[in-house]
matplotlib code that plots the C-alpha trace (Angstrom):
import matplotlib.pyplot as plt

x = [-23.3, -19.6, -17.5, -13.7, -11.4, -10.4, -8.4, -7.0, -3.2, -0.1, 1.7, 5.4, 7.0, 9.7, 12.4, 11.1, 10.2, 14.0, 15.2, 12.8, 14.2, 17.9, 17.1, 15.1, 17.8, 20.5, 18.2, 18.6, 19.0, 15.9, 13.8, 10.9, 10.3, 10.4, 7.1, 6.9, 7.8, 5.4, 2.6, 4.3, 2.3, 1.2, -2.4, -4.6, -7.9, -8.8, -12.3, -12.5, -15.1, -16.7, -19.8, -18.8, -21.7, -19.6, -16.5, -17.2, -18.2, -14.8, -12.9, -14.2, -12.2, -8.9, -6.5, -4.3, -3.8, -1.9, 1.9, 3.2, 6.2, 5.9, 9.4, 9.9, 12.5, 12.3, 12.1, 9.5, 8.7, 5.1, 5.0, 1.4, 1.1, 4.8, 5.8, 8.8, 7.7, 9.4, 7.3, 7.2, 8.1, 6.1, 2.7, 2.9, -0.3, -1.0, -1.0, -3.3, -5.6, -5.6, -6.6, -9.2, -10.7, -10.8, -12.6, -15.3, -15.9, -16.0, -18.4, -20.8, -20.7, -21.5, -18.0, -16.9, -13.5, -11.1, -10.8, -7.0, -5.1, -3.5, 0.0, 1.5, 3.9, 5.4, 5.5, 9.0, 8.9, 6.2, 6.6, 9.2, 9.5, 12.2, 14.5, 18.1, 19.0, 20.7, 19.3, 20.6, 18.0, 18.2, 15.2, 13.4, 11.3, 8.2, 6.8, 3.0, 0.8, -1.8, -4.3, -4.7, -7.7, -6.1, -7.4, -5.9, -6.2, -5.6, -3.2, -1.6, 1.7, -0.2, -1.9, -1.2, -2.0, -3.2, -4.3, -7.9, -8.8, -12.1, -11.2, -10.6, -7.3, -4.0, -1.4]
y = [-8.2, -7.6, -6.7, -5.5, -5.8, -2.3, -0.2, 3.4, 3.7, 5.9, 4.9, 5.7, 7.4, 5.7, 7.2, 6.0, 2.5, 2.3, 3.2, 0.6, -2.0, -1.1, -1.3, -4.5, -6.2, -5.4, -7.6, -10.8, -13.8, -14.1, -17.2, -15.7, -14.3, -10.5, -8.9, -7.3, -3.7, -2.7, -3.0, -1.7, 0.6, 2.0, 1.0, 4.1, 2.2, -1.5, -1.8, -5.5, -6.7, -3.5, -3.5, -2.0, 0.7, 2.1, 2.7, 6.3, 7.5, 6.0, 7.6, 11.2, 10.5, 9.8, 12.5, 15.1, 15.6, 17.9, 16.9, 14.9, 12.2, 8.7, 7.8, 3.9, 3.4, 0.0, -3.4, -5.8, -9.4, -10.4, -14.0, -14.7, -13.5, -14.3, -11.2, -8.8, -5.1, -1.6, 0.4, 3.5, 4.0, 7.1, 7.8, 11.4, 13.2, 14.9, 11.2, 10.0, 13.1, 12.3, 8.5, 9.5, 12.0, 9.4, 6.9, 9.6, 10.0, 6.3, 5.8, 8.1, 5.9, 2.7, 1.4, -0.1, 0.7, -2.0, -2.3, -2.8, 0.6, 1.9, 0.7, 2.2, -0.2, -1.6, -5.2, -6.2, -10.0, -12.7, -16.5, -15.2, -17.8, -16.0, -13.2, -13.0, -10.1, -7.0, -6.8, -3.6, -0.9, 3.0, 5.1, 5.9, 8.9, 8.5, 11.7, 11.7, 14.2, 11.8, 9.4, 6.4, 3.9, 0.5, -2.6, -6.2, -8.4, -12.2, -13.2, -16.5, -15.2, -14.0, -10.8, -7.6, -4.1, -1.6, 2.0, 2.6, 5.6, 6.8, 5.1, 1.6, 0.2, 2.3, 0.4]
z = [-10.6, -11.1, -8.2, -7.9, -5.2, -4.4, -1.9, -1.6, -1.6, -2.1, -5.3, -5.7, -8.5, -10.5, -8.5, -5.2, -6.7, -7.9, -4.2, -2.9, -5.3, -4.2, -0.6, -0.9, -2.8, 0.0, 2.3, 0.4, 0.6, 2.6, 3.2, 1.1, -2.2, -3.2, -4.3, -7.7, -7.4, -10.1, -7.4, -4.6, -2.5, 1.0, 1.5, 3.0, 3.2, 2.2, 0.8, -0.5, -3.0, -4.4, -7.0, -10.3, -9.8, -6.8, -8.5, -9.9, -6.5, -5.0, -8.0, -7.0, -3.5, -5.2, -6.4, -5.1, -1.2, 0.8, 0.5, 3.4, 3.8, 5.2, 6.5, 6.2, 9.0, 10.3, 9.0, 10.6, 10.2, 10.5, 11.3, 10.8, 7.1, 6.6, 5.3, 5.5, 5.6, 5.8, 8.1, 10.2, 13.7, 14.0, 12.5, 11.4, 12.4, 8.9, 7.6, 10.4, 9.5, 6.1, 6.5, 9.1, 6.7, 3.9, 6.1, 7.2, 3.6, 3.1, 5.8, 4.3, 1.2, 3.4, 3.7, 7.2, 8.6, 9.8, 13.5, 13.5, 13.9, 10.7, 10.3, 7.0, 5.5, 2.3, 1.6, 0.5, 0.7, 1.1, 2.4, 4.9, 7.6, 9.6, 9.3, 10.6, 12.9, 11.8, 8.3, 6.6, 6.3, 6.0, 6.5, 3.2, 2.8, 0.7, -0.4, -0.9, -2.8, -4.3, -3.2, -5.8, -6.2, -6.6, -7.9, -6.6, -9.8, -9.7, -12.5, -13.3, -11.7, -8.6, -7.5, -9.3, -8.1, -10.8, -10.4, -11.5, -13.7, -14.9, -18.3, -16.5, -15.2, -15.7, -17.4]

ax = plt.figure().add_subplot(projection="3d")
ax.plot(x, y, z, "-o")
ax.set_aspect("equal")
plt.show()
């Protein structure tokens, strides 16, 4: 049986993608490598390997959501996965409620929620061994109005993240 590595995410529009690119570029040189901006996202719920037969039910959970904003107001270096992320200081109640509601629906479909607390973030760079203090970062508002089902696809250049549609994978 064929499976796909899937997760739900908030996907940026082009304006936000460009703002993230400009903010990230002010951080270099770093000891790591920048992530490809084509796949930048904020994960809402990671599912892992999912059989193809379950994709339609998951797509039914994707789509418009009540508008809210995530403010990426701090940089964090996570030494164990060796990543630099833009994160939130405060998890907004409406975002917490949205993610909890998604997991309630996923639970009914047989998916188990991660035990770690939800920490919305955007990975900016990988293989970051250390970070100098005082990196420039100004808060960046990420408006959200849609939940996207996304596939993690292995490519010769590494992992790519691609939105999933009823017709397959969006380009």
